[in-house]
Steps between C-alpha positions, in 0.01 A plus 500: 500500500223294341249785538738745334558258212126450452444876513762552231338225298168683515670815371651296218155367410377859480798583277397213270151648466640852451734375227212346309288813541788720384549285192130508419465873537811571292408291196520708184147410388174685565362619830245219531767232459724680750220493756415137429862388530588734785215370712453153354857371522539563875149369569578180310830458685326560834236241411767242415685583823182469708395177331830314519760679713329654800483319835124464452520401134197328353717260300763302686810422295828337607781721635732474199219600266420797727858621472494462121172690474625771734821548302303496172283789621807699600660418164193630317515820707872540422433444130221757516740753648749420226228552242425838658865601465591453867781244477667603825176462694434168327838365609449631854156336523632167372794499740277601792248225419767230498667641812174507694414142405848383607474699823158360584623148426799550732263629770286190457199676349349258249365604163155640555641727773398325819450159650122545480482295182 
């Protein structure tokens, strides 16, 4: 069950990156800004995730702060979807993010994904 939950979490992380890319590429401004935002926003989110949230994160932060940072990234992605006119997807992403964190907590998976921290 834990492996399935972690696999679904990975898919949710990919959805977060896709939401940011979608928002960036659908901005009403010029092509250069669309490319910068469409590529830059997911890269920045991935860098934050790798630095603070991954099991091999370079910066170790306490569990509660990890959960806050994780939920903040998903909130930004949901807001980006809202800004791109995708309210239903934004709500679905937000609900899925909270549900996966609750599920992982119930399964005993600490923030940061694994006990390797």
